[in-house]
C-alpha positions as CSV (number, residue, x, y, z in Angstrom):
1,M,-40.9,18.5,-14.6
2,N,-37.4,20.2,-14.6
3,K,-37.6,19.7,-10.6
4,K,-37.9,16.1,-11.5
5,I,-34.9,15.8,-13.8
6,L,-33.2,18.2,-11.7
7,L,-33.8,15.8,-8.6
8,I,-33.0,12.7,-10.6
9,F,-29.7,14.2,-12.0
10,Y,-28.7,15.0,-8.0
11,G,-29.6,11.5,-7.3
12,I,-27.9,9.8,-9.7
13,L,-24.6,12.4,-9.2
14,F,-24.9,11.9,-5.1
15,A,-24.9,8.2,-5.6
16,N,-21.8,7.6,-8.0
17,F,-19.8,9.8,-5.4
18,C,-21.1,7.9,-2.1
19,F,-20.7,4.3,-3.8
20,G,-18.3,5.0,-6.8
21,Q,-15.4,2.5,-6.9
22,T,-12.1,3.6,-8.2
23,V,-10.5,0.8,-10.4
24,F,-6.9,0.4,-9.7
25,N,-3.9,-0.1,-12.4
26,T,-0.1,-1.0,-11.7
27,E,1.1,1.5,-14.2
28,K,0.1,4.8,-13.2
29,N,2.0,7.2,-11.2
30,D,-1.4,8.4,-9.0
31,E,-3.8,7.4,-6.6
32,T,-5.1,4.6,-8.4
33,N,-1.7,2.9,-8.3
34,I,-2.4,-0.3,-6.6
35,Y,0.6,-0.5,-5.2
36,R,0.5,3.5,-3.9
37,N,-3.3,1.8,-2.5
38,A,-1.5,-0.8,-0.3
39,L,1.2,1.2,0.9
40,T,-1.4,3.8,1.9
41,I,-3.7,0.8,3.6
42,Y,-0.6,0.1,5.7
43,C,0.4,3.6,6.6
44,N,-2.9,4.3,7.6
45,S,-3.2,1.0,10.1
46,L,0.3,2.7,11.9
47,D,0.3,4.5,15.2
48,T,1.3,7.9,13.9
49,G,2.0,9.4,17.3
50,K,5.0,6.5,17.2
51,I,5.7,6.4,13.7
52,K,6.8,8.8,11.6
53,T,9.1,7.3,8.3
54,V,8.4,3.9,6.5
55,Y,11.2,2.6,5.4
56,V,10.4,0.4,2.1
57,E,12.5,-2.5,0.1
58,P,13.4,-0.9,-3.1
59,N,11.9,-2.9,-6.1
60,C,12.5,-1.3,-9.4
61,L,9.2,-2.5,-11.0
62,F,7.3,-0.3,-9.2
63,T,8.5,1.7,-6.0
64,D,10.0,4.6,-8.2
65,N,6.3,5.3,-8.8
66,L,5.4,5.9,-5.0
67,P,5.2,8.5,-3.2
68,R,8.0,10.1,-0.2
69,T,5.1,10.9,2.0
70,I,1.3,9.3,2.9
71,D,-0.8,11.3,5.5
72,G,2.3,12.7,7.0
73,I,4.7,9.4,7.0
74,E,7.6,9.8,5.2
75,I,8.3,6.7,3.0
76,Q,12.6,6.0,2.2
77,Y,13.4,3.8,-0.3
78,P,17.2,2.4,1.4
79,E,19.5,1.0,-1.0
80,P,21.5,-1.3,1.1
81,N,24.3,0.7,2.3
82,E,21.9,3.5,3.3
83,L,19.9,0.9,5.1
84,K,23.1,-0.5,6.8
85,K,23.8,2.8,7.9
86,L,20.0,3.6,8.9
87,I,20.2,0.3,11.0
88,K,23.3,1.3,13.0
89,K,21.5,4.8,13.3
90,N,18.3,3.5,14.9
91,G,19.3,1.5,17.7
92,G,21.1,-2.1,15.5
93,Y,17.6,-2.5,14.2
94,L,14.6,-1.1,11.9
95,T,11.4,-1.9,10.5
96,L,11.6,-2.7,6.7
97,V,8.6,-2.7,4.4
98,R,8.3,-5.1,1.5
99,I,5.5,-4.9,-0.7
100,I,5.0,-8.2,-3.0
101,P,3.9,-7.9,-6.5
102,L,0.6,-8.2,-7.3
103,K,-0.6,-12.1,-7.0
104,V,-3.7,-14.1,-8.6
105,N,-5.6,-16.7,-6.9
106,N,-8.7,-18.0,-8.7
107,D,-10.7,-15.0,-8.9
108,N,-9.1,-13.2,-5.4
109,F,-5.9,-10.6,-6.2
110,F,-3.9,-9.2,-3.7
111,V,-0.7,-7.1,-2.8
112,A,0.7,-8.6,0.2
113,I,2.9,-6.1,2.7
114,I,4.9,-8.0,5.4
115,P,7.1,-5.7,7.7
116,F,10.2,-7.6,8.6
117,Y,12.3,-6.4,12.2
118,T,15.6,-6.1,10.5
119,T,19.0,-6.0,11.9
120,Y,22.7,-6.3,10.1
121,K,24.9,-8.5,11.7
122,K,28.2,-10.2,10.1
123,N,27.6,-8.7,6.8
124,N,24.1,-10.1,6.5
125,F,20.5,-8.5,7.0
126,N,18.8,-10.8,9.0
127,L,14.8,-10.5,8.1
128,G,12.5,-11.4,10.9
129,N,8.8,-11.8,10.1
130,G,5.9,-11.9,12.5
131,G,3.5,-11.4,9.5
132,G,1.7,-9.0,7.6
133,L,-1.0,-7.3,5.5
134,S,-2.8,-8.2,2.4
135,I,-5.0,-6.1,0.3
136,H,-7.4,-7.9,-1.5
137,Y,-8.8,-6.7,-5.0
138,K,-11.8,-8.6,-7.7
139,F,-12.0,-7.5,-10.7
140,D,-15.1,-5.7,-11.7
141,T,-16.5,-6.2,-15.4
142,N,-18.8,-3.2,-15.4
143,L,-15.8,-1.2,-14.6
144,G,-13.2,-3.1,-16.3
145,G,-10.7,-3.0,-13.8
146,L,-9.5,-4.0,-10.1
147,T,-11.4,-2.8,-7.1
148,Y,-10.4,-2.6,-3.7
149,T,-12.6,-5.5,-1.7
150,K,-11.0,-6.0,2.2
151,H,-8.1,-6.3,3.8
152,K,-6.5,-8.5,6.4
153,F,-3.7,-8.4,8.8
154,S,-1.9,-12.2,9.6
155,G,0.9,-13.4,11.6
156,I,2.4,-15.6,13.7
C-alpha cells in the first residue's frame, strides 16, 4: 500500500516538473516577468559567438526591472547621449532592440521585439527595421495567468 502511494506521489511530482507551465506577469522582477522572458527568448536566438552585448531601448515602464545579463550576454539600456557615443564607437551603427509592451489581439497576447539597425546622422537617430520576433502567450484559466505558447520571427 505504501509503495503505491509513494509511486503515485512521485508520478504527480514528476509530471509537474516536466509539464508545468510558468505563469508570467508584468510586475515582478524575476524569471516570471513577461518582458524578461521575451528578451531571454530573443537572446537565445542570437549567435553568442559573435554577439556579446545587446542594446535595449530604455522604457521607464518595464526596462528598469530587466536584467543586465542573460545567459552570458551583456544587456545595456543606453540613453540617447550614450547611444550616440556607442554608435560612433561601433563603426557608425549598432543594433538597438525595442521591446513593444504586451498587446492583445482577440485571445492572443504577445510581446514584440524589434531589432533596429541604428545610425546617427545630422542630429537624428535613423532606425532600419528588417523584421522582429513575436512571443505569444495565452491566458490559462486553470493557472490564472499568462503562459507561453510560441514565438515567431518575421521579416521583410
